[in-house]
C-alpha positions as a printed Julia matrix, in Angstrom:
575×3 Matrix{Float64}:
  -0.06   -0.08    0.06
   2.93    2.35    0.82
   4.17    1.97   -2.72
   0.7     3.44   -4.39
   0.88    6.28   -1.71
   4.28    7.3    -2.7
   2.35    9.12   -5.7
   1.0    11.54   -3.19
   4.5    13.48   -3.06
   3.13   15.37   -6.18
   0.31   16.98   -3.73
   2.58   17.69   -0.7
   1.79   21.45   -0.84
  -2.01   20.85   -0.81
  -1.68   17.97    1.69
   0.34   20.28    4.08
  -2.22   22.98    3.96
  -4.82   20.61    4.7
  -2.53   19.07    7.72
  -2.41   22.63    9.24
  -6.06   23.48    8.81
  -6.88   19.86   10.65
  -4.57   20.76   13.33
  -6.37   24.06   13.78
  -9.46   22.24   14.25
  -7.99   19.99   16.62
  -6.41   22.62   18.87
  -9.6    24.36   19.05
 -11.25   21.15   20.12
  -8.88   20.54   22.93
  -8.92   24.05   24.18
 -12.76   24.15   24.25
 -13.25   21.95   27.61
 -10.91   24.05   29.39
 -12.73   27.31   28.38
 -15.76   25.69   29.57
 -14.39   24.7    32.84
 -13.43   28.27   33.14
 -16.67   29.63   32.7
 -18.35   27.29   35.05
 -15.87   27.48   37.78
 -14.8    31.19   37.75
 -18.11   32.57   36.04
 -21.24   30.7    36.84
 -20.04   29.53   40.44
 -19.02   33.0    41.3
 -22.05   34.6    39.55
 -19.15   36.92   37.31
 -21.0    37.76   34.02
 -18.04   39.41   32.92
 -15.83   36.26   33.1
 -18.71   34.42   31.35
 -18.91   36.72   28.45
 -15.09   37.17   28.16
 -14.58   33.52   27.93
 -17.78   32.67   26.03
 -16.8    35.44   23.38
 -13.52   33.66   23.16
 -15.28   30.13   22.69
 -17.49   31.35   20.08
 -14.46   33.0    18.14
 -12.44   29.82   18.06
 -15.49   27.98   17.04
 -15.87   30.08   14.26
 -12.05   29.88   13.41
 -12.47   25.76   13.46
 -15.53   25.88   11.14
 -13.67   28.2     8.68
 -10.73   25.79    8.83
 -12.95   22.68    8.46
 -14.69   24.03    5.11
 -11.08   25.18    3.71
  -9.64   21.61    4.62
 -12.45   19.84    2.94
 -11.76   21.53   -0.18
  -8.07   20.83   -0.08
  -8.84   17.26    0.81
 -11.27   16.7    -1.91
  -8.66   18.47   -4.34
  -6.05   15.85   -3.42
  -8.19   12.63   -3.48
  -9.76   13.53   -7.01
  -6.5    14.59   -8.66
  -4.7    11.24   -6.93
  -7.4     9.21   -8.48
  -7.26   10.78  -11.73
  -3.5    10.37  -11.98
  -3.22    6.88  -10.63
  -6.33    5.61  -13.39
  -4.67    7.25  -15.99
  -1.19    5.53  -14.95
  -2.77    2.27  -14.48
  -4.49    2.37  -17.76
  -1.19    3.47  -19.61
   0.5     0.27  -17.71
  -2.46   -1.81  -19.21
  -2.03   -0.81  -22.71
   1.65   -1.98  -22.67
   0.84   -5.32  -21.57
   2.14   -8.11  -23.36
  -0.82  -10.68  -24.19
   0.9   -12.9   -21.35
   0.04  -10.37  -18.65
  -3.32   -9.53  -20.04
  -4.3   -13.03  -19.86
  -3.58  -13.06  -16.06
  -6.27  -10.37  -15.41
  -9.78  -10.8   -16.57
 -11.3    -7.74  -18.24
 -14.05   -7.42  -15.6
 -11.06   -7.35  -12.99
  -9.27   -4.7   -14.52
 -12.25   -2.72  -14.88
 -13.03   -3.14  -11.19
  -9.44   -2.17  -10.37
  -9.75    0.98  -12.59
 -13.06    2.07  -11.1
 -14.09    0.69   -7.62
 -10.66    0.06   -6.32
  -9.4     3.53   -7.22
 -12.58    4.86   -5.88
 -11.63    3.19   -2.73
  -8.22    4.94   -2.43
  -9.92    8.25   -3.21
 -12.11    7.66   -0.19
  -9.3     6.87    2.03
  -7.19   10.01    1.06
 -10.32   12.24    1.75
 -11.08   10.84    4.99
  -7.44   10.51    6.0
  -7.18   14.39    5.04
 -10.13   15.33    7.14
 -10.34   12.91   10.04
  -7.47   10.1     9.9
  -5.09   12.09   11.82
  -7.36   14.26   13.79
  -8.97   11.39   15.46
  -6.1     9.44   16.86
  -4.53   13.24   17.86
  -7.65   13.94   19.63
  -7.59   10.87   21.61
  -4.18   11.34   22.51
  -4.41   15.08   23.17
  -7.84   14.36   25.08
  -5.95   12.0    27.15
  -3.05   14.48   27.97
  -5.29   17.29   28.69
  -7.31   15.27   31.04
  -4.22   14.51   33.06
  -3.58   18.41   32.92
  -7.28   18.7    34.66
  -7.23   16.14   36.89
  -5.0    13.22   36.7
  -6.89   10.62   39.19
  -9.88   10.8    36.6
  -7.75   10.61   33.61
  -6.33    7.51   34.6
  -9.65    5.7    33.82
  -9.14    6.94   30.14
  -5.39    6.01   30.19
  -6.45    2.36   30.89
  -9.61    2.19   28.74
  -8.35    3.32   25.48
  -5.41    0.85   24.97
  -7.82   -2.17   25.14
 -10.03   -0.29   22.45
  -6.7     0.04   20.41
  -5.97   -3.66   20.55
  -9.26   -4.07   19.26
  -9.0    -1.99   16.48
  -5.76   -3.71   15.36
  -7.52   -7.02   15.12
 -10.61   -5.35   13.19
  -8.04   -4.07   10.56
  -6.09   -7.32    9.93
  -9.61   -9.25    9.97
 -11.46   -6.64    7.84
  -8.53   -6.37    5.11
  -9.01   -9.92    4.22
 -12.66  -10.12    4.06
 -12.95   -6.72    1.96
 -10.16   -8.39   -0.49
 -12.61  -11.13   -1.11
 -15.15   -8.75   -1.49
 -13.68   -7.07   -4.21
 -12.81  -10.67   -5.86
 -16.56  -11.41   -5.73
 -17.21   -7.87   -7.34
 -14.8    -8.82  -10.13
 -16.87  -11.99  -10.76
 -20.29  -10.1   -10.78
 -18.87   -7.81  -13.27
 -17.6   -10.49  -15.5
 -21.36  -12.26  -15.58
 -22.66   -8.85  -16.5
 -19.91   -8.35  -19.08
 -20.71  -11.66  -20.7
 -24.37  -11.24  -20.53
 -24.45   -7.65  -22.37
 -22.0    -8.86  -24.7
 -23.99  -11.89  -25.65
 -27.26  -10.85  -25.27
 -28.39  -11.8   -29.01
 -27.33  -15.22  -28.41
 -28.94  -15.27  -25.03
 -32.09  -14.55  -26.62
 -31.74  -16.8   -29.67
 -30.72  -20.16  -27.44
 -33.49  -19.12  -24.58
 -31.12  -19.12  -21.86
 -32.63  -15.97  -20.19
 -33.72  -17.61  -17.14
 -30.41  -19.71  -16.68
 -28.15  -16.53  -17.17
 -30.83  -14.54  -14.82
 -30.17  -17.27  -12.26
 -26.15  -17.15  -12.97
 -26.18  -13.64  -12.17
 -28.37  -13.91   -9.22
 -26.17  -16.59   -7.77
 -22.96  -14.26   -8.04
 -24.74  -11.29   -6.92
 -25.91  -13.31   -3.68
 -22.55  -14.37   -3.34
 -21.23  -10.9    -3.3
 -23.94   -9.87   -0.93
 -23.11  -12.22    1.6
 -19.21  -11.65    1.47
 -20.0    -7.92    2.02
 -22.31   -8.61    4.84
 -19.63  -10.74    6.55
 -17.21   -8.12    6.11
 -19.51   -5.22    7.38
 -20.66   -7.61   10.36
 -17.27   -7.34   11.7
 -16.85   -3.81   11.47
 -20.01   -3.01   12.53
 -19.85   -4.98   15.86
 -17.2    -2.66   16.85
 -19.45    0.43   17.29
 -21.62   -1.01   19.92
 -18.9    -2.63   21.74
 -16.72    0.64   21.72
 -19.74    2.58   23.0
 -20.17   -0.19   25.76
 -16.74    0.34   26.97
 -16.61    4.13   26.79
 -20.09    4.63   28.87
 -18.71    2.29   31.22
 -15.48    4.64   31.56
 -17.61    7.43   31.63
 -19.91    6.45   34.38
 -16.63    5.47   36.53
 -15.57    8.95   35.99
 -19.01   10.7    37.01
 -19.01    7.92   40.33
 -15.37    9.03   41.35
 -15.56   12.71   40.07
 -18.72   13.14   42.64
 -16.85   11.56   45.21
 -14.07   14.12   44.77
 -16.33   17.06   44.46
 -17.9    16.19   47.67
 -14.67   15.85   49.31
 -13.36   19.06   48.1
 -10.64   17.5    45.95
 -11.76   18.96   42.73
 -14.36   21.33   41.22
 -17.44   20.72   39.26
 -15.79   22.35   36.18
 -12.94   20.07   36.02
 -15.23   17.2    36.1
 -17.31   18.65   33.22
 -13.89   18.87   31.2
 -12.74   15.41   31.87
 -16.63   14.35   30.72
 -16.24   16.6    27.81
 -12.92   14.96   26.76
 -14.28   11.62   27.15
 -17.08   12.34   25.1
 -14.95   13.91   22.37
 -12.81   10.87   22.65
 -15.74    8.43   21.99
 -16.94   10.63   19.25
 -13.31   10.11   17.59
 -13.38    6.3    18.36
 -16.64    6.46   16.53
 -14.97    8.16   13.39
 -12.06    5.54   13.5
 -14.34    2.53   13.6
 -15.67    4.08   10.13
 -12.14    4.87    9.14
 -10.95    1.02    9.94
 -13.63    0.32    7.26
 -12.58    2.41    4.73
  -8.7     1.6     5.72
  -9.63   -2.14    5.44
 -11.48   -1.48    1.79
  -8.38    0.91    0.86
  -5.83   -1.86    1.84
  -7.49   -4.62   -0.22
  -8.05   -2.21   -3.12
  -4.22   -0.92   -2.99
  -2.79   -4.52   -2.99
  -5.16   -5.34   -5.95
  -3.86   -2.05   -7.87
  -0.3    -3.02   -6.73
  -0.48   -6.53   -8.54
  -1.02   -4.61  -11.92
   1.83   -2.1   -11.06
   4.29   -4.93  -10.32
   3.82   -6.76  -13.53
   7.28   -7.77  -14.67
   6.78   -8.56  -18.02
   5.59   -5.42  -19.75
   5.6    -4.32  -23.4
   8.77   -2.79  -23.33
  12.19   -2.19  -25.43
  14.85   -3.45  -23.01
  16.6    -5.44  -25.32
  16.37   -3.22  -28.21
  19.38   -1.88  -29.52
  18.41   -0.24  -32.74
  15.88    1.91  -34.2
  15.22    1.03  -37.75
  13.06    2.82  -39.59
  12.18    0.51  -42.87
  11.57   -2.9   -43.2
  12.12   -4.65  -46.52
   9.61   -7.59  -45.26
  11.7   -10.67  -44.97
  10.67  -13.1   -42.17
  12.35  -16.09  -40.79
  11.59  -18.46  -37.9
  14.47  -20.16  -36.36
  13.46  -23.2   -34.54
  10.69  -21.57  -32.51
   8.95  -23.1   -29.76
   6.39  -21.4   -27.73
   3.91  -22.16  -24.8
   1.34  -19.97  -23.41
   1.59  -18.72  -19.84
   0.98  -21.48  -17.33
  -0.06  -23.9   -20.08
   1.48  -27.39  -19.77
   2.94  -27.99  -23.2
   4.12  -26.15  -26.22
   1.75  -24.98  -29.05
   4.51  -24.47  -31.36
   7.54  -27.02  -31.68
  10.51  -26.53  -34.18
   9.13  -23.84  -36.21
  11.47  -22.78  -38.89
  10.79  -21.29  -42.24
  11.82  -18.34  -44.29
   9.3   -15.57  -46.22
  10.89  -13.7   -48.69
  10.16   -9.79  -49.02
   6.73   -9.18  -50.89
   5.65  -12.86  -50.92
   2.18  -14.09  -50.07
   2.01  -17.01  -47.93
  -1.02  -19.05  -47.07
  -0.84  -20.73  -43.76
  -3.48  -23.85  -43.29
  -4.43  -26.41  -40.78
  -6.94  -27.79  -38.41
  -8.34  -25.62  -35.63
  -5.43  -25.69  -32.73
  -2.81  -26.43  -35.18
  -0.85  -23.23  -33.91
  -1.62  -20.9   -36.85
  -2.68  -17.79  -34.74
   0.12  -18.37  -32.05
   2.67  -18.27  -34.8
   1.1   -14.91  -36.05
   1.18  -13.24  -32.77
   5.01  -13.98  -32.4
   5.72  -11.52  -35.32
   4.45   -8.19  -33.84
   5.86   -9.63  -30.5
   2.33   -9.85  -28.92
   3.93  -12.85  -27.15
   7.69  -14.0   -27.0
   9.1   -17.5   -28.08
   9.97  -19.7   -25.31
  12.52  -20.93  -27.64
  14.56  -19.76  -30.74
  13.98  -16.48  -32.52
  12.09  -14.63  -35.1
  14.05  -12.81  -37.66
  13.15   -9.77  -39.91
  15.62   -8.63  -42.46
  17.91  -10.94  -40.82
  17.64   -9.06  -37.46
  16.09  -10.64  -34.49
  13.18   -8.9   -33.66
  14.01   -8.12  -29.95
  16.48   -5.58  -31.39
  13.59   -3.39  -32.82
  11.76   -0.74  -31.13
   8.46   -2.03  -30.66
   6.77    1.12  -32.1
   9.19    0.94  -35.22
   8.2    -2.74  -35.59
   4.57   -2.63  -35.25
   3.97    0.7   -37.07
   5.19   -1.35  -40.18
   2.8    -4.24  -39.48
  -1.07   -4.63  -40.3
  -2.81   -7.11  -38.35
  -6.29   -8.35  -38.89
  -7.29  -10.43  -35.96
  -9.33  -13.7   -36.25
 -12.6   -11.61  -34.66
 -13.13   -8.31  -36.56
 -13.09   -5.76  -33.62
 -14.22   -2.31  -34.44
 -14.92    0.97  -32.05
 -17.7     3.19  -31.56
 -17.5     5.89  -33.93
 -17.58    6.56  -37.55
 -16.62    4.5   -40.48
 -13.73    7.11  -41.19
 -12.54    7.28  -37.67
 -12.36    3.36  -37.49
 -10.17    3.3   -40.78
  -8.19    5.97  -39.3
  -7.63    4.16  -36.24
  -5.01    2.05  -38.14
  -3.1     5.15  -39.29
  -4.1     8.68  -37.59
  -2.41   10.85  -39.95
  -3.94    9.08  -42.89
  -5.3    11.75  -45.65
  -9.09   11.32  -47.25
  -7.44    9.88  -50.36
  -5.5     7.24  -48.39
  -8.69    6.24  -46.43
 -10.73    6.0   -49.49
  -7.8     4.02  -51.56
  -7.76    1.51  -48.24
 -11.5     1.22  -48.59
 -11.35    0.43  -52.2
  -8.73   -2.06  -51.96
 -10.48   -3.91  -49.06
 -13.47   -4.03  -51.32
 -15.58   -1.79  -48.74
 -15.96    1.51  -50.51
 -19.13    0.64  -52.68
 -21.05   -0.34  -49.63
 -19.99    2.56  -47.47
 -21.16    4.99  -50.42
 -24.44    3.68  -49.9
 -24.88    4.42  -46.32
 -26.78    7.67  -45.85
 -23.8     9.48  -44.13
 -21.04    7.53  -46.01
 -17.59    7.58  -44.29
 -19.34    9.51  -41.44
 -21.91    6.82  -40.62
 -21.63    5.85  -37.07
 -20.74    2.19  -36.12
 -22.27    0.75  -33.06
 -20.45   -0.88  -30.09
 -18.22   -3.69  -31.95
 -19.71   -2.92  -35.29
 -22.95   -4.45  -34.11
 -24.98   -2.68  -37.16
 -22.75   -4.08  -39.74
 -22.76   -7.71  -41.26
 -19.71  -10.34  -40.48
 -18.34   -9.46  -44.12
 -18.45   -5.88  -43.65
 -16.81   -5.66  -40.2
 -13.87   -8.04  -41.79
 -13.46   -6.03  -44.86
 -13.23   -2.54  -42.53
 -10.69   -4.05  -40.48
  -8.71   -5.08  -43.52
  -8.88   -1.26  -44.58
  -7.9    -0.39  -41.07
  -4.66   -2.47  -41.74
  -4.12   -1.24  -45.5
  -4.47    2.4   -44.32
  -1.02    2.1   -42.57
   0.98    0.91  -45.87
   2.45   -1.92  -43.92
   5.52   -4.02  -45.13
   4.05   -6.8   -43.3
   0.53   -7.8   -43.52
  -1.11  -10.47  -41.2
  -4.48  -11.65  -42.2
  -5.87  -14.28  -39.58
  -8.67  -16.07  -41.45
  -9.89  -12.46  -42.15
 -11.6   -13.26  -45.55
 -13.82  -16.25  -43.95
 -17.16  -14.15  -44.51
 -16.32  -13.18  -48.1
 -17.92  -14.54  -51.08
 -15.23  -15.87  -53.6
 -15.34  -12.91  -56.02
 -15.02  -10.15  -53.24
 -12.2   -12.24  -51.82
 -10.6   -12.75  -55.27
 -10.59   -8.77  -56.04
  -9.1    -8.1   -52.49
  -6.27  -10.52  -53.02
  -5.54   -8.86  -56.2
  -5.67   -5.44  -54.54
  -3.38   -6.65  -51.67
  -0.72   -8.02  -54.33
  -0.34   -4.18  -55.43
   1.15   -3.31  -52.0
   4.88   -3.5   -51.63
   4.18   -6.05  -48.47
   4.94   -9.28  -47.4
   1.58  -10.88  -46.55
   0.83  -14.14  -44.36
  -2.85  -15.52  -44.67
  -4.63  -17.47  -42.35
  -7.43  -19.29  -44.51
  -9.39  -22.52  -44.49
 -10.11  -21.93  -48.3
  -8.24  -23.71  -51.17
  -9.45  -20.86  -53.47
  -7.37  -18.47  -51.37
  -4.44  -20.76  -50.68
  -3.67  -21.7   -54.39
  -3.04  -18.02  -55.06
  -0.28  -17.78  -52.56
   3.34  -18.15  -53.29
   3.77  -21.0   -50.96
   1.4   -22.81  -48.51
   2.5   -23.6   -44.79
   0.66  -26.67  -43.73
   0.47  -27.22  -39.8
  -0.69  -29.58  -37.81
  -0.44  -29.85  -33.87
   1.92  -27.11  -33.42
   4.49  -28.26  -36.3
   5.01  -27.72  -39.71
   3.96  -30.76  -41.83
   4.97  -29.1   -45.23
   5.98  -25.71  -46.74
   5.79  -25.39  -50.51
   3.41  -24.3   -53.55
  -0.06  -25.75  -53.94
   0.8   -27.8   -57.23
   3.43  -29.61  -55.08
   1.47  -30.0   -52.16
  -1.37  -31.7   -54.06
   1.07  -34.35  -55.48
   3.2   -34.96  -52.4
   0.97  -34.18  -49.23
  -1.9   -36.38  -48.27
  -3.43  -34.21  -45.49
  -3.62  -31.0   -48.3
  -5.1   -33.57  -50.63
  -7.91  -34.44  -48.28
  -8.61  -30.85  -47.79
  -8.85  -30.17  -51.56
 -11.23  -32.95  -51.72
 -13.32  -32.21  -49.03
 -13.65  -28.49  -50.52
 -13.72  -29.1   -54.09
 -14.77  -33.14  -54.57
 -12.38  -35.73  -55.86
 -13.21  -35.33  -59.28
 -12.79  -31.24  -59.31
  -9.48  -32.09  -57.03
  -7.85  -33.76  -59.76
  -8.44  -30.77  -62.3
  -6.94  -28.17  -60.03
C-alpha cells in the first residue's frame, strides 16, 4: 500500500495546507473543554457575568475559526483525493495498454475494470477521509488524554487504562477486515464478469432462450457478493456498539469517582465537566475511527489489487532493443521456434523454422488448434517465443523498438474488432495521419468502398459498439481497410476473409498484391491458398509441409484431403 501512496508526493503542498487546517480544528477542540471549565468555575459558580461573557466570546470566536478551517480543509482534501484518483487511473490504464498478451491473460477484463473504477474510488475515499479525519481522530484521543491529566490526573487515569484495550480491538478488526474486503472485491470482479458476458452475448442468449439460466447465474453471483459484503460489514459494525459500551462504562466510572472528589473538596465541578467533555470527544473520535477502519480495510484490499498490476514484470518494453530501424523490407524468418502460453502444460508450437521472402504471399493452413494464430502473434511480439527467435530482414525482432516494428505491420485478428465512432474514424484508427485519399484507397482495396457509399452518411456513418450494425463480411473488410491504410511492410490476415464470397475475396487479394508488403494469410479456403506463393501446412504445432499448391497436391496426403473435402475428388484432380 505504501508504494501506491508514494504518488501523493506530487500534492505535498495541498496536503500540508490540509493538515495545518486540520490541526487548527484539533487545537480548538482540545481547548474548548478548558474554556468551558473556566466559565463554570470562575463565572457561573461565582456569578461573575464579565468572566462568562469574556470566555464565552473567546469560545465562540475559536469555534468560528475551526468552522472556517474545516470548510477549507474539505476543499483541499477533495482536491488531493480527486487528482490522485485521476492520475492513478491514467497511470494504471497506460500500464494495461502496454501489457504483453501474456500479462493480459492473467487478469480478466472485468477485474481490470473493477480495479480502474471501484478500487481507485476506495483509495480516493481513504485519502479524503485521511486528510479530513484520520490524523485528527487519533491525535484528538491522545491530546484529550493528555489534557485530562492536566485537569485531573486521577480521573484521567481511567481514560488511560480504557483506550489501549480499544486500540487492541481496532488492530484485530483492521487485520480481519482487510482479508474480508479483499474477498469482497474478488466477488465484485466475478459479478462484473457475468454482467460483461451477458451484455456482450445478449443476442445469443435470446436466440438460445437462456434468459432464465443467465438470470439465475447473475443472481447467484450477486448473492455471493452480498453475503461476502455482509460478513465483512458485520465484523466492522460490531465494533461500534462494543466501543460505546466500554466508553460508557468509563464515563460512568469518571462520574462516580468525580462526584466523590467534589464532595471531598478535592476537585471542582468544572474539572469533572471538562474530563467528561474530553471523554465524549474521545468517544466520538473512536466512532469515527471505527468508520475509518472500514475505509482503511477496503483501501488496503484495493491497494494490494492495484499493486498486482503495477508490479507486473513483463510489460511491453524495449529493454533489449538496440537499434531503431525505420524501414523494413519484409523478410521473415522463424528459427527453431517453440512457444507455450503462460501457465500452459505444453508447447503449442514446436520446432518451427521457415523463411518468407520480401513481398511474398504465404497461406497458412491447418485444422483448429494447429498453432496458426499463435505463430502470427510472435511476429509483432504480442508474445515472446520460449525457444528460438524470429528474424525480420536478418535481424532478431528483439532488436527492434516495438513502435518501429508494429507501425510497419498491419494485423487483422480472427475476430474483427471495431470501435464506437464513424467508419472514417475506424479506418483512421490504423493510421491517425491518413489523408482522405488514403482512407478511400484503403476502403476500395478492402472492397468496402461501394458499400460505404450506399450508407446515408457514407464515411461519417456511425458504427455501433463492436460494429453491431454491420454484417460479418463488412466488419472484416473494414478491419482489413484499417490495416491497409497503414501501408504496412508486413500484412497479417488471421482468417480475415472467411465471411467473403469468392469474387470479393479474389478482388481483395488482387488489390493486396499491389502493395509492397509481405503477406501472411491464415485461411481454410483452397481458393485463397492456391493463389499464394507458398502454403505453410501445420498440424499440432508443427510444420508438415511448406511448398506451392501444385507440389502439395502431388505430395501431401493431408493437403489432398483438404482439397477433396472442399472441391470434391473429381474437381480436385482438375486443379
